[in-house]
N, C-alpha and C positions, 0 to 999 in steps of 0.2 A: 508457482512462487516454490523456488527451490529449497529454501528450510527458513522455518520461522524465527522470526526475532523474539528474546526473551522482555517480557516487558518490565519497567521498569517504575518501581514506583518513586514519585516527586512531587514537592510543595507543587507544583501547576496543578496538579488534578484538582486542587481546591478551587478553581475559577468554573469548575464542574459540578461542585459540590454548592456554589454559587447559586447555577443553571437550577441545579436540582429543587433547591428551597423555592427558588422563585416560580418556577413553575407549579410544584405540588402546595406548596404553603401561604403561594399569593394569589398567583391568577388563577387557581383549581378554586380555591378560597374565598374570591373577588363576588359571587353572587351574594354569601353572606357576612363581606366584611364592610361593608359600609365605602367610605370615600378613602381613595388613593393619599395615602401620607407613610413619613418615616416609620412609624410605628408598628407596621405590616411586617417590618423588618427584627424588631426587640426581639426574637426568639434566637436570631444568629445574630450575634453582639457585630463579628467583623464583619457580616455584610452589612447590616446596618454602617457603621464605619464607612464601608466604602459607601454607600449608598445616599451619606450624609454628606461626604465630602464632595461626592458629585453634584450634589443639588446647591452645594453655593460656590460650586468653579463654576467657571464659563472657557472651559476650556473643548474642544469639539467635540471630542472623543467621550468624554462626560455627560455632555449633551444629551449626545445619542443614545448611552444608555442608559441613563434616568429615564429621558424621557419615550422611547420605547416599552420599558417597560412598564411606564404610567399606561402609555398608549393602549396596549396589549390586557393592559388589566378593566381598563373599563371597559375591552368588547368580550372580555371574558365573563364580566360581572351581568352580562344581559344572558347568559349563557343555561339551558338546561342542565338540570343530573344529568340526564342521560348524553347530551353534548360532553359534557366536563368528562364523563367516564369515557369516551371514543377518544379524547385530546389523552388522556391520562394512558389508554391504550398503546397508541401511536407514540405516546414519549417512551414507557417504556419499551418497545418492540427496536426501534430505532436505538436504543442505547441497549442496546443486549445485541453488541455484536457478534459474539462467536455465535450463537443460535441466527442470525442472521445470514451470515456466509452457510452454516449449514444447511441453510433454508429449513427451516424446521417451521413444521404444519401450522405451528398455533403463533406465532411473530406475526402480528400485524403491523409490515414495514411501512409506512408513509411515505410518500413522494411530495412537495407543495403540488404537483396537480392531481395528488387525491385530496389535501384541505381546501385547496381551490374550489373543487366540485360543491361545498357546502356551505363554505366559511372564507368566500371571495375578499372579505375585507381582512380577516383577522390573517390569510393566505399572505396576504401582503405585507401586512408588519411583524411577522413571522420571518418571513425571507430576507426582508429590509436589518433585521435585528440579529438572525442567526448566521449571514453571510457576513456579518461586519464585525460577529464578535473576533472574529480571529482576523485579528488588522492591529500590527504593531503601533500604531497613534491612542488603540484603546489601551493592547498589554503594557504599554510604557509607561501609561498618568501612573505617577507617583503613589496617590492611595490605592491602587490595585495591585499593584509592581509588590507595594510593602505587604501585603499577605498572598499572595500567591509565586511568588517569586521571579523567575527568566528564562525565556525561553531558550537562550542560547546553552546555562546552567541547563538546564533536561536536556538538551544533545547533547550536553559533553560528558553527564552522565548517561546518558545514555548510549555514546559509543565505548563510553570504557567498558561498559558490558558485554553490546554486542560490537565485537571487535574485529570480524570476518574480515573486515575491510574490503566487501565485496557487497552490489546492492542484493538482495534476496530476490528477485524480482525474476529478474534476468541471468543474474553469476557473471557478468561478463566486464560490466565498470564497478569502477573503483567506486567506494561513498568518503568522504573527504572524515575523518577519524578525529580524536582525541590530541593529536599534535597538528591540528591545524587551527589556523583562526577562523575558518570561515565553514558555514556549516551547511549541508543539503536541504532541501527544501520538505515540508513535512508537506504528503500528499494525504487529503482525504480523500480516505478508503472508500465510504460510501461520500461521492459526490457531494460538495457543501451547496452546490449550484442546483439540486437535486431534490435535497434531504436536510431536512429540519431537527429541531433537538438534539445534534453530535457535532456540532462544527467547532466546540473546542471539548469533545472529549479526546483524550488521550489512546484512546483502545480505536481511536478511526483515525488516527494521526501517525502515517508513517513515513519516515525516513526513505526518500526511494531515490537513485539516480535521475538527471536531468532527461535523459532519453525515454526511459521509463515512466517519469513523472510529466514532461514536458511536452515530448513528441509522441508518446504511443499512447498512454491513459488518456491523457488530458482528463475531458469529461465524463468519459465512459462510464456506463455505470455498471457494475460487477455484477450484481445484484439480479441484473436482468437480461436474457437472451438480447440481442438486434433484434429490430423491426423485422417482421417476414413482409413478403409482399403484400400480405393485407394489411399490415400498418398493425397487427399485435407483437407481442415481448411475452415472454415467461419469464417465473422466474426460475433463478439456476444457484448450484452451489457454487462454491468458490473459498478458496484455500483462505481460514483466518490467519492473521499475520501474527495473531502472539498465543496461538496454541503451542499447546504444554504435550500435546502429543505426539513424539518423533515418529518421524516418517522421511522417507528417500527417494528420491523421482529416479528412473531407470530412464535413459535413452539409447537407443540405437543407432545409425546411421549406417543407411545403405546407399550404395552410389550403384547407376544403374550401367554404369560400364567406366573402363579402367584409362580411358582416353582421358586425360587429369585437364589436359592443356584443351579441353572440348568442352569441361562439365558445365551448364546449367543450373540456375535454380531447379528446374523439372528435374533434375538427372538425381537428387537429393531426396531420399525419403528420410524423414524424423521419426520413428515411432517409439512413444514416451509409456512410461506404468509408471506404479503396478496399477492394474485393472481397475481394483479398490478405489482409487482415486481420481477415476476416467472425468467423471463430469467437472471436479476441479479445476483437471489439468485441460479440460477442454475451453473452461472458463478463463485460466492462467494464458492459455496461447491466442484467444482473440482478445482480451485487454492491451495486453501486452505486445501484441505482433511476435512473439515467437521464435515461429517456426519460421518468419522473414529473416528476422536476426541471425538466428544462426545460420542458415542456406550464406548468408551476407558474409558473417564473421570465415566460412569454410572457406568461400570462393575470393576472399578477398588473401589478403597481406598476410595473417597471421598461419589461415589454412596452409597456404603455398610455403610459407617457412617452418612449419610442421613438418608438411611432407620432403620437403628440400634437408632439415636437419635429419631424416631418417633418409634419405639417401646418401646425403655425404659421409655418416657415417659408417653404413653399409661400404661405399667404396674404399673410406679408408681403412675397415677391418680387410680389404682382400688386396691391399695393397702388399704389403709386407707381412711375412709371419709373425712381426711383431708389434704389427699398427694396433693404437687403441682404439679404434673404432669397434662398433658393434652393430651386428646382424640386424637384420630389422627384428627378429622375436626377441632378441634381448633387448632391445629400442623399446618394446611394446610391454616387455615385461615390468621393467624400470620406470615405465610413463604407468602401467598400473598402480606401482605399487606409490608414490607419489600422487595418483588420483584416490586411492584410500587413505591417504593420511593427510593430502589437502586436496577437497577434490575443486575448491574454486581460484585456488592461489594457480593466476596465469592459462583461466581457462581448463584448468588437466581435466575436466569432467567432459568437454566440448571435445577436444584435442583427442584424448583414449580413445572415444565412441568413433571420432571423425579416421585416424591413423588405421582402428579395427574394421571399419569399413572398406578402406582403400586395402587391408589384407585380402580381406573378404576376394576382393573381385580381381585377387593376383598380380597387384600395382610390386609386391615384394617379392615375388618367384623369380630364380633366377634365371637369364635368359636364354634361349636353349641357342646349345650350341650346331 
């Protein structure tokens, strides 16, 4: 991830507080609380209003929500104290996104496969419930929307603060912003297809460009390496999208030769830093296909256009004493300054690294006479 987002508080966070209450105060106390009923929600007046409205509603989303809360309550009522404690640790771990991303050793991260190993029936209900929570048909229900607000409003608030205009996961694609009537999709950083408990937690929801979200990341699990030939996967560190700790990704482009017309992907080497972020950088490259995508941009129209612009400026600077062109060194100095001020505008961070790589292999050396 090239740069982190700033987390933006919003009314939509109330949905997660509702889920927190349902989990801790309703489900986890089911063994001692008797039959399921609206009285279980008395301690949270707003949620009680929602549940009561859903109880009397014939809308599909209302029935989905109320029905699953009730069915899961029934399953939790049969659990032992030790089993309840295990679920609480899983719930806490899956929602502590910052520690999950840091691969903190005390975090108990649970996937549906982990829950199913000991609680097959509960797992099936949890999967249906949490995968369905992030559903427009549910979030648009009037009784719920009156309490939690609107996700489109959340997006507008989000992009007003996070206004770089570029996807932080690749740095090369634009994001729809505050001046657009449409929005980007929110990616479930820990995929909702794999993980329970956090599908409506906005610390696990991050706007991403279409290619980062739908072409490359898809349902990849950033918290685990791909399976090795033996079928095993290991936990790994990953960038936390909302970290308050500043960092800067370093990029160096190295070309194997100066025959620019015959460059292949294998002829372009990309080195990333700093070393302190190596594990997170490796995860980022794997999940978002960064090396392939950057090589593709350098070998495609943009890379060629950047190089042609340097060569044209160089030619113009040589035509007459009064020409307005720039030598390659002068051009690269300007690109370097632009990169310092606006690294992601026009993919300056990639343009600068590529042109420096071109210089290193002698592409901008005067021809021998």
